[in-house]
C-alpha positions as a Markdown table, in Angstrom:
| # | Residue | x | y | z |
|---|---|---|---|---|
| 1 | Met | -80.3 | -37.9 | 29.3 |
| 2 | Lys | -77.0 | -36.2 | 28.2 |
| 3 | Thr | -76.5 | -35.4 | 24.6 |
| 4 | Phe | -73.4 | -36.6 | 22.8 |
| 5 | Asn | -70.9 | -33.9 | 22.0 |
| 6 | Thr | -70.2 | -34.5 | 18.3 |
| 7 | Lys | -67.8 | -31.6 | 18.2 |
| 8 | Leu | -65.7 | -33.2 | 20.9 |
| 9 | Leu | -65.8 | -36.5 | 19.1 |
| 10 | Thr | -64.5 | -34.8 | 15.9 |
| 11 | Ile | -61.6 | -33.2 | 17.8 |
| 12 | Leu | -60.7 | -36.5 | 19.4 |
| 13 | Leu | -60.8 | -38.3 | 16.1 |
| 14 | Ile | -58.5 | -35.7 | 14.6 |
| 15 | Ile | -56.1 | -36.0 | 17.5 |
| 16 | Gly | -56.2 | -39.7 | 17.3 |
| 17 | Leu | -55.6 | -39.9 | 13.5 |
| 18 | Gly | -52.8 | -37.4 | 13.8 |
| 19 | Ser | -50.9 | -39.4 | 16.5 |
| 20 | Pro | -47.8 | -41.0 | 15.1 |
| 21 | Ser | -48.6 | -44.4 | 16.7 |
| 22 | Ile | -52.1 | -44.8 | 15.1 |
| 23 | Phe | -51.1 | -43.5 | 11.7 |
| 24 | Ala | -48.0 | -45.6 | 11.5 |
| 25 | Gln | -49.8 | -48.9 | 12.1 |
| 26 | Asn | -51.9 | -48.3 | 9.0 |
| 27 | Phe | -49.0 | -49.5 | 6.8 |
| 28 | Pro | -47.2 | -52.4 | 8.6 |
| 29 | Thr | -43.8 | -53.5 | 7.4 |
| 30 | Ile | -44.2 | -57.1 | 8.3 |
| 31 | Asp | -47.1 | -58.0 | 6.1 |
| 32 | Thr | -47.5 | -61.0 | 3.7 |
| 33 | Gln | -49.2 | -58.5 | 1.2 |
| 34 | Asn | -46.0 | -56.5 | 0.9 |
| 35 | Glu | -43.7 | -57.2 | -2.0 |
| 36 | Trp | -40.3 | -55.6 | -2.8 |
| 37 | Val | -38.9 | -55.9 | -6.3 |
| 38 | Val | -35.2 | -55.4 | -5.9 |
| 39 | Asp | -31.9 | -55.6 | -7.8 |
| 40 | Tyr | -30.0 | -58.0 | -5.7 |
| 41 | Val | -26.2 | -57.5 | -6.1 |
| 42 | Asp | -23.7 | -59.9 | -4.5 |
| 43 | Gln | -20.2 | -58.3 | -4.6 |
| 44 | Ile | -18.3 | -61.4 | -3.5 |
| 45 | Val | -19.2 | -63.4 | -6.6 |
| 46 | Ser | -20.0 | -60.5 | -8.9 |
| 47 | Phe | -23.6 | -61.6 | -9.4 |
| 48 | Lys | -26.9 | -59.8 | -9.7 |
| 49 | Glu | -30.5 | -60.7 | -10.4 |
| 50 | Ile | -34.0 | -59.3 | -9.9 |
| 51 | Arg | -35.8 | -60.7 | -6.9 |
| 52 | Val | -39.2 | -60.3 | -5.4 |
| 53 | Tyr | -39.1 | -60.4 | -1.6 |
| 54 | Ser | -42.1 | -60.9 | 0.8 |
| 55 | Phe | -42.9 | -62.6 | 4.0 |
| 56 | Ala | -43.9 | -66.2 | 4.6 |
| 57 | Glu | -47.5 | -67.0 | 5.0 |
| 58 | Val | -46.9 | -69.2 | 8.0 |
| 59 | Glu | -45.4 | -67.7 | 11.2 |
| 60 | Thr | -42.3 | -69.2 | 12.9 |
| 61 | Leu | -42.2 | -69.4 | 16.6 |
| 62 | Ile | -38.8 | -68.5 | 18.1 |
| 63 | Asp | -38.5 | -68.7 | 21.9 |
| 64 | Gly | -42.3 | -68.7 | 21.8 |
| 65 | Ile | -42.6 | -65.4 | 19.9 |
| 66 | Pro | -44.1 | -65.4 | 16.4 |
| 67 | Phe | -41.8 | -64.2 | 13.6 |
| 68 | Arg | -42.2 | -64.2 | 9.8 |
| 69 | Glu | -39.3 | -65.3 | 7.6 |
| 70 | Met | -38.4 | -63.1 | 4.6 |
| 71 | Val | -38.6 | -65.2 | 1.5 |
| 72 | Tyr | -38.1 | -64.4 | -2.2 |
| 73 | Arg | -38.5 | -65.6 | -5.7 |
| 74 | Thr | -36.5 | -64.7 | -8.8 |
| 75 | Ile | -37.7 | -63.4 | -12.1 |
| 76 | Ala | -35.8 | -66.3 | -13.8 |
| 77 | Asn | -37.7 | -68.9 | -11.7 |
| 78 | Pro | -40.8 | -67.2 | -10.3 |
| 79 | Gly | -42.5 | -70.4 | -9.2 |
| 80 | Thr | -39.9 | -71.3 | -6.6 |
| 81 | Ile | -40.0 | -69.6 | -3.2 |
| 82 | Lys | -36.6 | -69.5 | -1.6 |
| 83 | Ser | -35.6 | -69.0 | 2.1 |
| 84 | Thr | -33.4 | -66.2 | 3.4 |
| 85 | Asn | -33.2 | -67.4 | 7.0 |
| 86 | Glu | -34.0 | -63.8 | 8.0 |
| 87 | Phe | -36.8 | -63.4 | 10.6 |
| 88 | Tyr | -38.7 | -60.3 | 11.4 |
| 89 | Arg | -41.6 | -59.3 | 13.7 |
| 90 | Gln | -43.6 | -56.1 | 14.3 |
| 91 | Asp | -45.0 | -54.8 | 17.5 |
| 92 | Gly | -47.1 | -51.7 | 16.8 |
| 93 | Asp | -44.7 | -49.1 | 15.4 |
| 94 | Lys | -41.6 | -51.1 | 16.1 |
| 95 | Val | -39.9 | -53.5 | 13.6 |
| 96 | Tyr | -37.5 | -56.1 | 14.9 |
| 97 | Phe | -35.0 | -58.4 | 13.3 |
| 98 | Arg | -33.9 | -61.6 | 14.9 |
| 99 | His | -30.2 | -62.0 | 15.2 |
| 100 | Gly | -29.1 | -65.1 | 17.2 |
| 101 | Thr | -30.9 | -64.9 | 20.5 |
| 102 | Asp | -31.4 | -61.1 | 20.3 |
| 103 | Asp | -34.2 | -58.9 | 18.8 |
| 104 | Ile | -32.6 | -56.0 | 17.0 |
| 105 | Leu | -34.9 | -52.9 | 16.8 |
| 106 | Leu | -34.7 | -51.8 | 13.1 |
| 107 | Ala | -37.3 | -49.1 | 13.1 |
| 108 | Asp | -39.8 | -47.2 | 15.3 |
| 109 | Phe | -42.2 | -45.0 | 13.4 |
| 110 | Ala | -43.5 | -43.4 | 16.6 |
| 111 | Leu | -40.2 | -41.6 | 17.0 |
| 112 | Lys | -40.2 | -37.8 | 17.0 |
| 113 | Val | -37.5 | -35.3 | 16.0 |
| 114 | Gly | -34.6 | -35.5 | 18.4 |
| 115 | Asp | -35.3 | -39.1 | 19.5 |
| 116 | Thr | -32.7 | -41.7 | 19.1 |
| 117 | Leu | -32.9 | -45.4 | 18.0 |
| 118 | Asp | -30.1 | -47.6 | 19.3 |
| 119 | Met | -29.8 | -50.9 | 17.4 |
| 120 | Asn | -26.5 | -52.0 | 18.9 |
| 121 | Asp | -26.0 | -55.3 | 20.7 |
| 122 | Ala | -22.9 | -57.4 | 21.5 |
| 123 | Ser | -22.5 | -58.5 | 17.9 |
| 124 | Phe | -22.4 | -55.1 | 16.2 |
| 125 | Gly | -20.6 | -51.8 | 16.5 |
| 126 | Gly | -21.9 | -48.5 | 15.4 |
| 127 | Ser | -23.9 | -45.7 | 16.9 |
| 128 | Pro | -27.5 | -44.8 | 17.4 |
| 129 | Leu | -29.7 | -43.1 | 14.8 |
| 130 | Val | -30.8 | -39.6 | 15.6 |
| 131 | Ile | -34.1 | -38.6 | 14.1 |
| 132 | Ala | -33.7 | -35.2 | 12.4 |
| 133 | Ala | -37.0 | -34.9 | 10.5 |
| 134 | Arg | -40.4 | -36.6 | 10.5 |
| 135 | Asp | -42.4 | -36.0 | 7.3 |
| 136 | Thr | -45.0 | -37.7 | 5.1 |
| 137 | Ile | -44.3 | -38.8 | 1.6 |
| 138 | Asn | -46.8 | -39.3 | -1.2 |
| 139 | Met | -46.8 | -42.7 | -2.8 |
| 140 | Val | -47.8 | -43.8 | -6.3 |
| 141 | Asp | -51.1 | -45.2 | -5.0 |
| 142 | Gly | -52.1 | -41.9 | -3.4 |
| 143 | Ser | -51.3 | -43.0 | 0.1 |
| 144 | Gln | -49.2 | -40.9 | 2.5 |
| 145 | Arg | -46.6 | -42.6 | 4.5 |
| 146 | Ile | -44.4 | -41.5 | 7.4 |
| 147 | Gln | -40.8 | -41.0 | 6.5 |
| 148 | Leu | -38.1 | -40.5 | 9.1 |
| 149 | Lys | -34.8 | -38.8 | 8.2 |
| 150 | Tyr | -31.8 | -39.6 | 10.4 |
| 151 | Tyr | -28.1 | -39.4 | 10.8 |
| 152 | Cys | -25.7 | -41.4 | 12.9 |
| 153 | Ala | -25.1 | -40.0 | 16.4 |
| 154 | Asp | -21.3 | -40.1 | 16.0 |
| 155 | Asp | -21.3 | -37.8 | 12.9 |
| 156 | Asp | -19.5 | -34.7 | 14.0 |
| 157 | Glu | -21.2 | -32.4 | 11.6 |
| 158 | Pro | -24.4 | -34.0 | 10.1 |
| 159 | Glu | -25.2 | -32.5 | 6.7 |
| 160 | Ile | -28.5 | -31.1 | 5.4 |
| 161 | Pro | -31.2 | -33.7 | 4.7 |
| 162 | Asn | -30.9 | -35.9 | 1.6 |
| 163 | Glu | -27.2 | -35.4 | 1.4 |
| 164 | Gly | -24.0 | -36.9 | 2.8 |
| 165 | Thr | -24.6 | -39.4 | 5.6 |
| 166 | Trp | -28.3 | -38.8 | 6.0 |
| 167 | Gly | -30.6 | -41.8 | 5.6 |
| 168 | Thr | -34.4 | -42.4 | 5.5 |
| 169 | Met | -36.9 | -44.9 | 6.8 |
| 170 | Thr | -40.3 | -45.0 | 5.1 |
| 171 | Glu | -43.3 | -46.6 | 6.9 |
| 172 | Gly | -44.0 | -50.1 | 5.6 |
| 173 | Leu | -41.2 | -50.0 | 3.0 |
| 174 | Gly | -37.9 | -49.5 | 4.7 |
| 175 | Ser | -35.3 | -47.8 | 2.6 |
| 176 | Phe | -35.6 | -47.1 | -1.1 |
| 177 | Gly | -31.8 | -47.3 | -1.5 |
| 178 | Asn | -31.2 | -50.7 | 0.1 |
| 179 | Met | -34.5 | -52.2 | 1.4 |
| 180 | Phe | -34.0 | -52.8 | 5.2 |
| 181 | Ser | -30.2 | -52.4 | 5.2 |
| 182 | Gln | -30.3 | -48.6 | 5.3 |
| 183 | Met | -32.3 | -48.8 | 8.5 |
| 184 | Gln | -29.2 | -50.6 | 9.8 |
| 185 | Ser | -26.6 | -48.3 | 8.4 |
| 186 | Cys | -25.2 | -47.0 | 11.7 |
| 187 | Ser | -24.5 | -50.4 | 13.1 |
| 188 | Leu | -26.0 | -53.4 | 11.1 |
| 189 | Phe | -24.9 | -53.8 | 7.5 |
| 190 | Asp | -23.5 | -56.5 | 5.4 |
| 191 | Pro | -21.3 | -54.8 | 2.8 |
| 192 | Asn | -21.1 | -57.9 | 0.7 |
| 193 | Tyr | -24.6 | -57.5 | -0.9 |
| 194 | Phe | -27.1 | -54.8 | -1.8 |
| 195 | Arg | -30.9 | -55.0 | -2.3 |
| 196 | Tyr | -31.9 | -51.9 | -4.3 |
| 197 | Thr | -35.7 | -51.3 | -4.2 |
| 198 | Arg | -36.9 | -51.2 | -7.8 |
| 199 | Cys | -40.6 | -51.2 | -7.0 |
| 200 | Phe | -42.9 | -51.9 | -4.0 |
| 201 | Tyr | -46.4 | -53.4 | -4.1 |
| 202 | Lys | -49.1 | -53.7 | -1.5 |
| 203 | Ala | -51.7 | -56.5 | -2.2 |
| 204 | Gly | -50.7 | -56.4 | -5.9 |
| 205 | Ser | -51.1 | -52.6 | -6.2 |
| 206 | Leu | -48.0 | -50.5 | -7.1 |
| 207 | Val | -47.1 | -48.2 | -4.2 |
| 208 | Tyr | -43.5 | -47.1 | -5.1 |
| 209 | Lys | -41.5 | -47.1 | -8.3 |
| 210 | Asp | -37.9 | -46.0 | -8.7 |
| 211 | Glu | -38.1 | -43.0 | -11.1 |
| 212 | Glu | -35.2 | -44.3 | -13.2 |
| 213 | Val | -36.8 | -47.8 | -13.7 |
| 214 | Val | -38.8 | -48.3 | -16.8 |
| 215 | Asp | -40.3 | -51.7 | -15.9 |
| 216 | Cys | -40.5 | -53.2 | -12.5 |
| 217 | Leu | -39.9 | -56.7 | -13.7 |
| 218 | Ile | -37.3 | -56.8 | -16.5 |
| 219 | Ser | -34.5 | -59.2 | -17.6 |
| 220 | Ser | -33.4 | -62.2 | -15.6 |
| 221 | Thr | -30.1 | -63.2 | -14.1 |
| 222 | Ser | -26.9 | -61.6 | -15.3 |
| 223 | Asn | -23.3 | -61.5 | -14.2 |
| 224 | Leu | -21.6 | -58.2 | -13.3 |
| 225 | Gln | -18.4 | -59.4 | -15.0 |
| 226 | Asn | -20.3 | -59.7 | -18.3 |
| 227 | Ser | -21.6 | -56.1 | -18.1 |
| 228 | Thr | -21.1 | -54.0 | -21.2 |
| 229 | Thr | -20.1 | -51.1 | -18.9 |
| 230 | Lys | -16.5 | -50.9 | -17.7 |
| 231 | Ile | -14.7 | -48.7 | -15.2 |
| 232 | Tyr | -11.0 | -47.9 | -15.2 |
| 233 | Pro | -8.8 | -47.4 | -13.3 |
| 234 | Asn | -10.6 | -49.3 | -10.5 |
| 235 | Pro | -9.6 | -48.7 | -7.7 |
| 236 | Ser | -8.9 | -45.0 | -8.3 |
| 237 | Phe | -8.3 | -41.9 | -6.2 |
| 238 | Asp | -9.3 | -39.0 | -8.4 |
| 239 | Leu | -10.6 | -39.6 | -12.0 |
| 240 | Ile | -12.3 | -42.6 | -13.5 |
| 241 | Thr | -13.4 | -43.4 | -17.1 |
| 242 | Ile | -16.7 | -45.2 | -17.6 |
| 243 | Gln | -17.0 | -47.0 | -20.9 |
| 244 | Ser | -20.2 | -48.4 | -22.4 |
| 245 | Glu | -21.7 | -49.5 | -25.7 |
| 246 | Asn | -24.6 | -47.1 | -25.0 |
| 247 | Glu | -24.7 | -43.5 | -24.0 |
| 248 | Ile | -24.7 | -42.9 | -20.3 |
| 249 | Lys | -27.6 | -40.9 | -19.0 |
| 250 | Ser | -26.7 | -40.7 | -15.3 |
| 251 | Ile | -24.5 | -42.3 | -12.7 |
| 252 | Asp | -25.3 | -42.6 | -9.0 |
| 253 | Phe | -22.5 | -43.4 | -6.5 |
| 254 | Ile | -24.1 | -45.5 | -3.7 |
| 255 | Asn | -22.1 | -46.1 | -0.5 |
| 256 | Ile | -22.4 | -49.3 | 1.7 |
| 257 | Asn | -25.2 | -47.7 | 3.6 |
| 258 | Gly | -27.3 | -47.6 | 0.4 |
| 259 | Gln | -27.1 | -43.8 | 0.2 |
| 260 | Val | -26.5 | -41.8 | -3.0 |
| 261 | Val | -23.4 | -39.7 | -2.2 |
| 262 | Gln | -22.7 | -38.4 | -5.7 |
| 263 | Arg | -24.7 | -38.1 | -8.9 |
| 264 | Asn | -23.3 | -37.3 | -12.3 |
| 265 | Ile | -25.5 | -36.4 | -15.2 |
| 266 | Asn | -23.4 | -34.4 | -17.7 |
| 267 | Ile | -20.6 | -36.8 | -18.3 |
| 268 | Asp | -17.7 | -35.5 | -20.4 |
| 269 | Asn | -16.3 | -38.4 | -22.6 |
| 270 | Gly | -17.1 | -40.8 | -19.8 |
| 271 | Asn | -14.7 | -39.1 | -17.4 |
| 272 | Val | -16.0 | -38.6 | -13.8 |
| 273 | Asn | -14.1 | -36.9 | -11.0 |
| 274 | Val | -14.3 | -38.9 | -7.7 |
| 275 | Asn | -11.8 | -36.8 | -5.8 |
| 276 | Ala | -14.4 | -35.6 | -3.3 |
| 277 | Leu | -15.6 | -39.1 | -2.4 |
| 278 | Pro | -14.4 | -40.6 | 0.9 |
| 279 | Asn | -12.3 | -43.8 | 0.5 |
| 280 | Gly | -14.4 | -46.9 | 0.5 |
| 281 | Ile | -16.5 | -49.3 | -1.6 |
| 282 | Tyr | -19.3 | -48.0 | -3.8 |
| 283 | Met | -21.9 | -49.5 | -6.1 |
| 284 | Leu | -22.4 | -47.4 | -9.3 |
| 285 | Lys | -26.0 | -47.3 | -10.5 |
| 286 | Ile | -25.7 | -46.5 | -14.2 |
| 287 | Met | -28.6 | -45.6 | -16.3 |
| 288 | Leu | -28.0 | -46.0 | -20.1 |
| 289 | Asp | -29.9 | -44.3 | -22.9 |
| 290 | Asn | -31.6 | -47.6 | -23.9 |
| 291 | Asn | -33.2 | -47.4 | -20.4 |
| 292 | Lys | -31.0 | -50.3 | -19.2 |
| 293 | Leu | -29.9 | -50.1 | -15.6 |
| 294 | Glu | -26.5 | -51.6 | -14.6 |
| 295 | His | -24.6 | -51.9 | -11.4 |
| 296 | Val | -20.8 | -51.9 | -11.2 |
| 297 | Lys | -18.7 | -52.0 | -8.1 |
| 298 | Phe | -16.0 | -49.3 | -7.6 |
| 299 | Val | -13.3 | -48.8 | -4.9 |
| 300 | Lys | -12.1 | -45.3 | -4.0 |
| 301 | Ile | -8.7 | -45.2 | -2.5 |
C-alpha cells in the first residue's frame, strides 16, 4: 500500500491557493450579501443622495442565462427597494454587464500583468484596458483582495500607478472612485451620474470605508444647487475660488472616469489653480472641517 505524500499535498495546496483563479472566486462581485453605500450624484438635475446598492435575491433569466439585477434603497426611504434595470452575472473570475443583447465583460480577476481586457462592442467606443499591476489590498475586515491597476491602451504615455489616467479594479468591490463605472472607463461610462463608494459591506460586516467619511450612513437627500459651497468662475481655465460657510479641509478633483486627478489640501483663501487640469467635466469632492462631505460639479475650459 502506497503512503500518501503529505509534503506533495502541501505544495499542491499552496500552488492552488496562490492561483489567481481560485483566490479571486473567494470574493465574488455578484453576491446578494454585498452592499455598496454610495453618494449618488446626478449632474443633469443637480441632485444627490446616499444610496445602498445590492443585488436582487431572485435571478432573472435573459436569453436563458441567469442574471441578477442591481437594486438599491435610499437612506431617506430605506424600506423601499428600487430597480436600476442593470443586470449582471459572474462566471468564475469574469464579471459581465448585460447591454441590450450583448454581454459586456467588465472585469476579469484572473488577468496578469500585460494582459488586456477589451470591453468594446458595437455600442461603445474606447480602447482596451491594459493590466499594469496585480497586487493585494488589505481591507477593514482583515481580508486581502486582489486589486488590478490598469490604463487605457490608447494612452501614449501612461503615468505611474495611482496617478493620471490609471484606474483600479478591486476583487468583489469594483472601483472605490465610482463603483462599477471605473471598470468601464476606457469605453463604457455615463458622464451624467456618479456613484462614489462611501462604504462596502459583506453580509453586514464592514469591508471598506472611505478614509474621509466619518459615518457610512449620514444625512438624506439634498440638492447640489442648495449646497453651502460655491465655485466661481465656473467654467474656468486657470484659477477658481471656492467659497464655503465652513473651513475647507481638502478638495479632490474627480474626472468622468471616477479618478482623482488633483488634490488640494493647503488652500489659500479658497483659491485653487486648475491650469494643469485637462479640459473637461469634473466632480469636486470637498471635505469641510465639520466632517461634512459635499460634491460640486466643475467645468474646466
